[in-house]
N, C-alpha and C positions, 0 to 999 in steps of 0.2 A: 605668129612667129614661125619662120620656116624651120623645117626639121630635116635631119639627115639620118638615115639608117645605115649602119655598117652591119651586114648580116653574115652569118655562117663563118665567123672568124674564130681563131684560137685566141681567147682572151688571156693575156698575161697582165694581171691587175696592178703589178708594182709592189705588192706586199711581200713577195717571195713565195706566196702560196702556189700550189700546183695550177697549171693552166687548165682552162676548160673551154669547151665549145659553146658559142653563144652569139648573141646579137647585142648591139649597142645603139641607143637612140640619142641623138644630139638635138637639142633645141636651144636656139640662141647661142650663147657662148658656153653652155653647160651640158654635162652629161645628164639626160633626163632619166634614162633607165638602162639597166644592164640585165639581159634576159638569158636564161639557159637555152641551149639549142632545141630542147624538147618543146618549147613554147613557140607558137606561130608568131613570127615577127610582125610588128604593126606596120601600117602604111606610113609613108613619109614622102616629103617633097622630092628628096634625092635619095636614091638607094645605091649603095656600093656593095657588091658581092665580094667578100673577103675570103672566099673558099681557098684553102691551102695557105692562108696567110696568118701571121700573128698580129694581134692588135694590142698595143701597150701604151702607157703614158708617154708623152713627149720627153725626150732626153734632156737632162739638166747638166750643163757644162759647169763643173765646180770651180774651174779656174780659167777665167777668160779676161782678155784685155779689150773686148769689144766696145767698152764704154768710150774709148778714144776715137771710135768711128761712128757710134750711134748719133751724135749731134750733127753729123754731116747730112746734107740734103740727099746725097746719093749713097747713103750707107747701105740701103737695101741691096743694091747691086753688088757692093763689096762683100756683104755678109751672106749672100745667097748660099755660099758653100756650107755654111753652118746649118741652115734650115734644110738644105737638101740631104744632109746626113741624119736628119731627124731631131736636131737640137731645137727646142722651143723656148728654153730659158737659159740665160747665162748669168753666172755669179761673177760680177765684174768689180774692178777696182783693186785687183790683187797686187802682190809684191810691194806694198807700201805706197802705191801711187794711184790716185783717183783724180778725175777732172775737177772735183770740188772737195773742200772749199777752195776758193781762189781769191786772191787779192791783187788787183792790177798794179798797185804801188809797192808790192813786196820788194824787199832788197834783193831777193833771190828769185829764181824762176824755175820753171819746169823744162827748160830748154834741152836738158840732157835726154828727155824723152822724145825729142823731135824725130830721131831716126826710126822710131817705132811707129810713127804716124803716117797716114796717107798724105795729110797736109795739116798745117797748124789749125787749131780750133779758134773760133772767134771769142770764146770766153765771155759770152753775153750774160753770164751768171756769176755770182760770187759764192753764195751759200749752197749747201747740199740740196736744200729744198728748191732753190731756184734752178739748179741743174736738173733735178728730177722733173720739175714742171716744164723745163725746156724740152726734155724727151717726150713728155706727154703731149705738149703742144705741137711739136714737129712730127710726131708719130714714130713708131718703132717697129722694125721688122720682127723683133724678138721680145719676149718678156725679159726684164732685167731686174735682178736683185743686186743692189749696189752696196759695196763696201766703202768705208772711208779709209783713206791711206794715211798711215803715220807720217811718211815722208812728205806728202802733200800738205798735211796739217802744219808740219814744221816750217815748210817754205812759206805758207800763208800767214803764220802767226808768230814767228820767232825772228829775231834779228841775229841769232847765233846760227851760223851755217852748219857747224860741226861741233860735236862734243856737248858737254853739259850746258844746259840753258840756265839763265837766271830764273829764280823762283817765279817771278811774275810772267815770264815767257812760258814756262811750263804750265802755269795756271791758265793762261790764255789758250794754249793748245788743248788742254783738257776740256775747257769750256766749249771749244769748237767741236770736239768729238761728241760731247753731250748734245750739242745743238744738231749735229749731223744725225745722231740717233733719233732725236725727237722729230726730225724732218723726214725720216724714212730710211736711213742707212741700215742695212741688215747685219752689219758687223764691222770689225776693224781688221785692216790688213797691215802686216809688218813686212818691210823689205830689208832684212838685216844683212843681206849680202851686197847692198847698194848704199851709196852716199845719199842721204845722211844717216840712214839707219845703222850702218856698220860702225858708226862712231858714237852712237847713243849709249849712255851708261845704262847698266842694268836697272837702276832705280827709276830711270825715265820710262823704260819699257814696261816695268811693273806698274807705274802710275797710269799709263795708257790702258793697260790690261785691266786694272781695277775698275776703270770706268766701264769697260765692256762687260765685266762681271756684274756691275750694278744693274745694267740693262739686260743681262742674260743674252748678250750678243756673241756670236762666234768670233774667234780671232784666228785669222789665217796668217801663216808666216812663211816667207822665203828665208830659210835658215842662213846663219852667218857663213856656213860652209857646206858644200855638197860633195867635196872631195877630201882625200886624206890630208891634203895641204891646201892652204888658202891664204889670202892676204890679211885676213881678219884676226888671226891668232899668231902668237910668236912661232917662228919656224921650229925651234927646238922644244917640242912638247912631247910628253910620253904617250899621248893618245892621238888617234887620228882626228883631224880637225872636224870632220863631219859628225863624228860621234860626240865630240865636245859640244858641238852646236845643238845636237838633239838633246843632250843632257841639260844644257843650259836652259833651253826653252821649256823642257819638262819641269825644271825647277821653278821657273817663273809661273807656270801653270799651277804647280802645287801650292805656291804661296798666294796666288791671287784667285784661284778657283774658277778660272776661265774654261770655256769649251774651246779646246785647241785643235786646229786643223793644220797639219804639216803639209805645206804645198809641194807639188811636184817632188814626191819622195823618190829621189833618184840618187844613183851612186856614180859619180862622174869620173871617168878615167879608169883604165884597166886595172890599176893597182888599188882602186877604191872598191872594186866589186867584192873583194873578200870581206869588207866590213858590213855587207848587207845583213847577214844573219844576226850580228850583234846589234845593228841599228833597229831591226825589226823586234828583237828581244827587248830592247830598251822601251819601245812603245808598248809591247805586250805587258811588261812588268809594271809600267806606270798605270796602265789601264786597270790591272788587278789591284793596284794600290788606291784606286778611286779617282784617278785623274781622267777627265773626260777628253780623251785624245783619239783622233783618227788621222788618216792621211789620204792623199789623192795622188794619182799618177796618170800619165798618158801612155798608150800602148806602143810607142815607137822608140827606137834606139837613138834618137836625135832630138834636139830642141833648138829653138831659135834664140839668138842673142846678137850682140853687136861685136864687130871686129876688135874693139878695144877691151873686151872682157879679159883677155889674157895679159894686157899690158899693166905693169905695176903703177901705183899712184905716183911714185917719184918721177917716172918717165912722163906720164901724162901731165903732171904739174908743170913740166918744163917745155911742153909743146907750145908753139910749133918749132921752137929752136932745137929741141932734142932730136927731131927727125934728121937734121943735118949735122949733128954733133958726133964726131967720130968716136969720142970716148964714151958718150952716152949709148951709142949704138953697140959698141963692143960689150959694155956692161950688160945691156939689155939682152943681147944674143946669148951671153953666158948664162944669165938667169933663166931665160926661156928654155934653153936646151936642158939645163939642170932640172927645172920644174917639170918639163914634159917627161923627162926620164923618170922622175920620182913619182909622178901621178899616173903616167901611162898614156900620154897623148902622142900623136904624130901630126904633122902638117896635113896628112891625108884626111884627118878627122874634120877639117874645116871645109865646108862647102858654101859657096856664095849664094845667098838668096836674092838680095838686091844690092848691087854694088854701090848705088847712090853716087855714081860718078858719071857725069855727062859723056855720052858717046861710048860707054862701056857696058851697054845692056847685054852684049854677047857673053859676058862673064857669068851671067846667072846660071846656076847649076854646076859650075866648074869648081873643082877642088883647088886648094892653094898650089899643090904641085903642078896641076894642069895650067893654071894661070902663070906660074913661074916659067914653065916651058914656053908659053906664048910670049911672055915678056923678056925671055932670056935673062932671068934673074934667079937668085937663090930663093927658096921658100921663105926664108927669114926676111929678105929684102922685099919680097912680094907682099908679105903680111903688112910690113910697115908702109909700103907704098899705098896699099888699099886704105890703111888708116889715115895716112896723110891726105890723099886726094879726096877722100870722102869726109874729112874732118871727123873721123870716128863713126860715120853714119852707115858704113857698109853693114848690111844684115847678113848674118852667118847661120847656117845650120851646123851645129856642133854635134858630131857623132861620137859614139862610145859611151852613151848614157845607159848605164845598167846592163851593158852587154853589146854584142855585135852579131852579125849574121852567123848562125851556127853555134853561138854561145848565148843562150837566152835564159839560163837558169835563174839569174838574179831578177831580171824584169818579171819573169813569170812568178817568182816567189812573192813579189810585191803585188802584182795585179790580182793574183788568186787569193790574197789574204782577205779575210772577212772585214777587216777594218779599212779596206781600200775603197775609195770612191773614184770616179773617173772625170777626166778633164782633157782639154785640148792644149791650153797654154799657148795658143797659136797667135802670132802676129800676122794679121791679114792685110795685104796690100794689093793694089791693082796691077802692079808690075812685078817682074822677077820670078824666081823659082819658089813655089809655095811650100810651106811646111805641110807635110802629109797629114799631120793631125788636124789641120783645118778642113780637110776633105773627107777623112774616113775614120776618125776615132771610134765613133759609136757603131757604125756598121762592122768594123773589125772586132769590136768587143762582143756584140751579139751574134756575129757570124763565125769567122774562123777560130776565134778564141774559145768559143763554145763547141763548134762542130769538130774541129780538127785538133786543137790543143787540149780541149776538155779541161780548161782551167776552172770552170764553174758550170752550173746548169744554166739553161736559158732563163729560167725564172730568177735565179740569183743575179745574173748579168743585168737583167732588166731592173730588178729591185735596187741594185747599187748605182744604176744609171738614172733612177727616177725618185721613188719615194724616200729612200735613204738619204739622198742628197737634199731633197726638199725639206725633210725634217731637220737635217743638220743646219740648215740656214733659216729655220723658222718659217718656212713657206707652208701654209696649212691648206691651201685650196687647190693644190695640184700635185702631180706625181703619183696619182692613184686613179684607177678606173673604178669609179663608184658614182652613184647618183648624187647630184648636187655639186660635184667637183668640176673644175674647169675642163673644158673639152680640148685639152692639148693631147694629141694622139698621133701615134705612128703605126702605119699598117705596112708590114714588110714580109717578105718571103723568107722564112727561116732556113730554107735549103740553099738559097743563092745569095742572101745578103752578105756583103763583103765590101771592104775598101778596095780601091784600085791603086795599089802601091806604086811608088816611083820605080823606074828601071833605068839605072845610069843617070843620064842627064834628062831623060824623059820624066816630067813631073807626075805626081799623083793625079789621078783623074777622078771623075764623079763616081761615087759609090754605086754598087749594084744592089738590086733587091729591095730598094725603098719604093713602095707603091704609092702611098699617100701620107701626107702630114697635115694635121689639123692644128690650128693655133687659135685658142679662144673660140672654137666652133667653126672657124673659116678654113676651107681647104686652101693650103698654101703651096703644097707640092703634090703633083700628080704624075705617076709613072716616072719618078725620079727627078723631075724638073719643076722649078718654081713656077707657080701660076698666079695670076692676078697681080694687082698693083696696090691694093689697099693694105695699109700697115696696121695689123691687128694686135701687135704686141702691147704688153702693159708693163708699167712700172710696179713692181711688187715691193711695196714699202714694208720695212720692218716694224 
């Protein structure tokens, strides 16, 4: 069996322990030995001199939507940006939606997710087990730990689109969750800010969570609200909606005993930033009370979503007629302007990723006001035109998440917290303006956030990007540099590693400082670029 020696590196083993100089021997897909620098390194078939470089476990993306691309034959090219930043494992199926289980004769469909996809999937599977087998048969660029989505289960197993299900429908859903766990799902995801999750009664959510607790599987949640105001709670409430959402989910965790992971722990809108200290305190207090809760976040001040995210349900329910209805448009304009003012948004915060409109590729990277000037329309009319022409499919980068340039105290308070793990939450497509998180999340974390911002030590940055995330998801064979563990490894220059952030309409570029990436023992990145065509990723069954 061929061997690879990585010699003279600074080994950061993923445990949070102090780095040390040493050598690392790979045989097959495993780490065979880790040796201190004082010992003469052994001979090997391939030798890589890592002098001046750090060697650490492959990064684990705690919140990914890559499972909607992994079944595609050309997914490796689409997801190269992830592996080139050092990601070797993705935790997929987040926000309540996973590609399985699936039922082709379901009354409802997952069509609302189509704007987020490169192209529709063939759905040659139905169960979670069949989906995971499909990934194994077709090959995967990355390791994947797959969550089962609450919203997907409802679509597959229930005749009730929204609100309380009949008892037999709920029982069918819970059986599907159990079956998905038995077949390898590593946890359950909730999308309580999306349809149908936002309409699900608390009792239903608790029932799903109790199944996860039975199996000791993690539960990730997109909360009902990420801003002080949202469509999921009554307008006139004494508390900020995002704080209500945190309290509600912590209460569910307390009653069910789940291991709770708060996804993309962000504070959306300038008037929501002030709620960050209280939101963090709620999590800390719950943790002290014995609730097993953590959160994850991306290190950018923007996130991807669709153009329809700010449009209320009453308007969307009347489309396409409402687009041309003068009264509906007047009402919508008044509501949006009031909502923007209350939450702290402006039209400048919307930047088009992929317009999803034929002949409008030149809009990618432009803000709503820039497009408005091009089209000679108001920003409001521009937003609606994008929605109408794309049938709600325009992808948007929404800025103002937990801060803005020059005002980063909130995002840094989240990222630096010991309970925070790291994620991309990036929708990846072959066209348009990319989410910078898809290109540079982990190089930014182990680079500038360590060197320049000093939010944490390099050892802690690596720990929370690797072993802490692996253990959180029940992954036992990787995330640490140790003999017998999977050889998922990143070799990087700690002095130069960095993202290449976007500048204006110029999108984010390939990160700097990533020298090598190994995935299950195979070198997949060399000098920052993907090499080879063999797909060496594995399905990591729960």
